[in-house]
N, C-alpha and C positions, 0 to 999 in steps of 0.2 A: 401595649397595644389594646388590652382590655379597657383601660381607662380612656384612651382616645376614642374607642368605639362608643363607650358609655357617654362620653362628652358629646359626641355627635348625635346620639339618640336624644339627649336632654335638650340640646340646642334646637334640633328639628321639632321636637315636641312643643317646646316653648313658643317657637315661631308659629306653628300651625294653630295652637290653641289661642294665641294672641289675636289671630284673624277671626276665630270663632266668637270670642268675647267682644270684639269690636262690633260685630253684627248685632250683638245684644246690648251694645252701648254700656259695657262694663269695663272697669279698669284692667289694664294688661296684667297686673299682678294676680288677679283672679285666674286668668288663663294659665299663667305660669304655675300656680299652685295646683290647679286641676291637672295640668300636664304631668307634674311630678307624681300625683296620686295615680293617674292612669299608667304611667311608666313603671310604677312599683307593683302593679297588680300581678304580673307574672311571678314575681318573687313571693307574694302573699299566697298564691295558689300552688307554690312549690314547683313551678316549671323550671327545671334545672338548666335549660339552655340559656336562660337570662341571668342566672346567678353570677357569672364572672363580670357582668356589666352593671351590676347593682351598686347602689351607694355603699352598702355594707362591705362589699368586696373590694372597694377602692377607698376605704375610709380615710387613709392618710392623705391621699391626693385631694379629696373633697374637703377635708378639714382645712388644708392650706387655702383652698379657694374660698371657703366660708370666712376664714379669718381675714383674708384680703378684702373681701366684699364688705364685711362689717367695718373694717378700717375706713374704707371709702365712703360708706354710708355716714359714719360719724364725722369724717372730714367735711363732707358736703353740708352737714348740719352746722358745723362750726363756721363754714364759709358764709352762712347767712347772718352772722352776728357782727355786722359792722357797727362800731360805736356811733358813727354819725347817724345811722338809721335808728338805733336804739334810743337815742336822745329825742328823735322826732316823735317816737311812739307815745311817750308820756306816761303818766301815772295810770290812766285807765286800762291800757293794754297790759301793763305789768301786773296790776292787781288781779285782773280777770285771769291772766295766764297762771299765776301762782295758785289762786284759790281753786280754779277748776281742776288743776293737776292734783293738788292735795286732796280735794274732795273725791275724785275718782279713785285714788289710792286708798283713802280712808274708808269709803263705802265698801269697796271690794274686800279689804282685809277684815273689816268688822263683820260683814255678811258671812265670809268663809270661816271665821273663828266661831261664830254662832253655830254654823253647820258642823264644825268639828266638835263642839260641845254636845250637839244632838247625836252625832254618830262619828266617833273618832276614826272609824275605818274608811270613811269616804274621803277625807282631806286632812292634811297635817298642817301644823303651824308654819313650817318652812314654805310649803306650797302656797299658803294664804299670803305670806309676806311677798313672795316672788310675783304671784299673779296680781297682787295689789300694786306693786311697783310698775309692772308692765302695763297696767290699766291706764297709767298717765299718758302714755304715748299715743299720738294721733298720726294719721297719714296725710302729709301735706299734698302729695301728688294727686290723690283722688279729689280732694277739696279744690285744689287749683284747677283741675280739669273741668269741673262743673262751672266754676267762676268764669273761666275763659270761654268755654263752649257757649254759655248763655249771656256773656258780656254783662255780668251782674255789677251793679254799682249802687252804693249807698252806705249808710253807717254800719250795717251788719257786715257787709263785705270788707269795708275798711278795717274793721276790728278783727274779723275772722282770720285773715291771712297772717298777720303778725302773731296772733295767739297760737295758731296751728304750728307755726315755725318755732315759737318759743317753748311750747310745752314739751317738745322732744328733749331739749336741753335740760329742762327741769326734771323730766322723767329719767334721764340718764343718771343724774345725781341721786335721785330717790332710789333707783335700782341698785346703785353701788352700795348704798347703806343697807338696803334690804337683803342684798346678796350676802354681805358679810354676816348679818344677823341670821340668815337662813343656814349658813354653814355652821354657826354655833349651835343652833337648835338641832340640825341634822346629825351633828357629831355627839349630841347628848351632853354638851358641856354646860356648866353652870353659868348663867347670865351675870356678868359683872360689868362694872363701869368701863373696864379696859376693853373687853371684847364687844360690848354693846355700843360704846361711844368712841373711845380713842382709836381703836383699830379701823373702823369704817372711815372716820375723819382723816386718819393718817393715809389710808389708801386714796381717798379723794384728793387730798392736798398734794401728795406725791405724784399722782396721775396728772393733775393740773400743772405742776411744776415741770414734770418731764415733757409734757406736751408743749408747754410754753418754750422750753429750751430747744426742742426740735423745731418748733415753728419759727423761732428766732433765727436758727441756723439756716432754715429753708429760705426765709426772707433775705438774709444776708447773702446767700448763695446766688440769688437772682441778679445781683449786681455784676457777677462774673459770667453768668450764663444767660444770655439775653434772648436767644431764639425760643420760640414756643415749644419746639420739640425737646430742647434741653431742659426747659422748665417743667415740662410734663414728666420727664425722667426724674427730675429733682423731687417732684411731688410723690411719684411712685416710691422713690427711695425713702422719703420721709415717712410715708405711711407704713412701709415695710419695717422701718426702724422702730416706729412706734409700737407696732404689733409685736415685734421680737422683744423689745425692751419690756413691754407689759408682761410677756410670758416669763422672762427671766426674773423680773423683780416682783411678780405677783401683783401687778397693777391692773386697773381697768382699761383695757384697750379702747373701749368706746370713749371714755373720757379723755384719754391721751390723744387719740386721733381727732376728737372734736376740738380740743385745745389747739392742736397744730393748725387746723383750718381757721380757727378764730384769730390766732396771732397772724397767720399768713394774710388773711383778707384785710386786716387792720394796719398792716405795715408795708404793704406793696401797693404802689400806685398803678392805676389802669389794670386792675386784676381781672376784669370781666373777660377779656380775650383769653387769658390763661385758663380760667375756670371753664370757659366754653370748650377749649381743646380737651380739657380733662373730662368733661361731660360727654364728649363724643366717643370715647373708647370704653367708658364704664357700663353702658347699657348691656352688652353681652355678659359682663361679669355679674351684674345685678340679675339678669334673666336666669343665669345658671344658679345663682344663690337661691332664688325663689323656687325654681324647679326642684332643686335638691331638697329644699325645706319641705316641699309638698311630698316628695318621695319618702321622707323620713316620718311622715304622718302614719302612726300605727293605728290602722282601722280597727284592730281587735280591741284596742283600749277604749274606743269611743263609747260603747255601751256602759263601761265601768265608770266613766267620768261624766255621764250625762247630767247629773244633778249639779255637779261643780260647774260645768260649762254654762248651764242655764242661770245659775246664781251669778256667775261672773258677768254674763251678758247683761242681766237686769241691773246688778249693782253698779257696773261701770257706766251704763247708760244713764242711770239716775244721778250718779256722781258728776258726770259731765254736764248734765242739764242744770242741776241745782247749783253746781259750782259756778257755772257761767251766770246764772240768775243772781246768786248772792254776790258774786264778784262784781257784776254790773251794777247792782244796787249800791254796793259799798263805794264804787268808783264814780257814781253819779252818771252812769251811761244812759243812752237813749232807751226808751221803753221797748222799742223793737229789738235792740241788742239784747236786753235782759230776756225777752220772750222767745226769741228765735235762734240765738247764737248756739245754745246747747245742742239743738238738733243737728247742726252742721259740724259738730265736733266728734261725731261717732266713728268715721272711717279709721281703720287701723291696719297697718301693713308692715313696711320695711323695718322700722326701728323695733317694733314689738316682736317681730319674728327674730330679729337680730338678738334681742335680749334672751329670747327662749333658747336660741342656739348657744349663747354663753352658758346658760344653765345646763344644757345638754353636754357641754364640754368640761363642766366642773366635776371632777371625780367625787368630791364629798357629797354631791347632790344626785348621784346616779340612781338612787332609789326613787326619787320623786320627779326626775327629769322627764320621763315619758308622759306623765300626767300633765305637767306644765306645758310641754311642747304641744301635746294634742289639744289641750284647751285653747291655747293661743292660736294655733293654726285653724281649728274649727271656727273660733270666734272671728278670725281674720276673714275667712271665706264668707261668713254671714255678714259681717260689717261691710266688706267690699261689695257685696251684692245689694244691700239695702242702704248703706251709708250715702253714696252719691245721690240716690233718689231722695233721701230725707234732706240732704243739703239743698237740692234743687227745690223741694217743696217749701223748706224754711225760707229760702231767699225769695221765692215767689210770694209767699204769705207776707213777707216783709216789704213787698212792693219793689224789689230790686231786680227782678227779672220781668221784663215787659213784653216778651214774645212768647207765643204758645209753641212749646217744643217738648 
């Protein structure tokens, strides 16, 4: 009963705050995070009446909800990777996507490692690796919202949308490698070729194979279950299987579920109606995921990680901008693409928060998880506040928004 009451509070809070941020022309995810923070204030102030309804008091139930939401976030990313679309994108988008993702990761890791050399008490190597990996992810929803709202058209817009969709997939692979390395450093083990290269590669390969196998079975099953309702049940079963298998075999649930989505969208004809049905029931799940993530933000830790948060914001922003510029130059992109694309790549939300929740759920990283989660959630709030505005300004400067709004 306590969990159901807590669930009701969180749903109501998410709905109310989504109306508030809409008036301010901000993304819904910002409202969900703020709702979670506000709903957690009674717990922070020690008001006992709220204790039975907090996230910490219902940890197991919310852990299941978070795992399921992460699975569907990854599944939806995989669903964007139709081979027919990827072939149309060409070399330019591929080059820019790879370089900007690796630049964001490299800039953040390098900056935080320098900070560690200056003061080891502020940040550790595992934190630097994980925050660097999370820096690669971008929020497609916030960017797409701006493009649709202002009907932007032009070379920057045509390049922006596939790059934003693609770098989440690249980010998941980078994250899997950095997560494995962070576990080694956190455990104080000696870095060897086996634990630095072979184990991360093994986890990635096995995760992809497991996801491909489940995705293949999902695709095959659609020949026997043709109604949209049954196919929705099949998708739910497949994502749950992916999450459970990942837990049992110590695989990356994000990669497994992403691969399920990728195989499914490339092997089933007329997939759009099926994905549309899937997208109709996931919004409440995603809302709860973001509200719970906001409720887990430890406000007491914020003053302690201020320097790390500032360095993360600056290094990631520079990495995204210069990555897009150098990638565009290398691919021979339009001058406007090189100049303005990086400003539109800053929004960060679902996938980044999902990665931070994976860190939070990893026992070996319990010592650094609060810092990583707090930095990512604070950065998300800032990026979701200023990111859409910067995207609008960049597209307007590029001459792809022609109305005053």
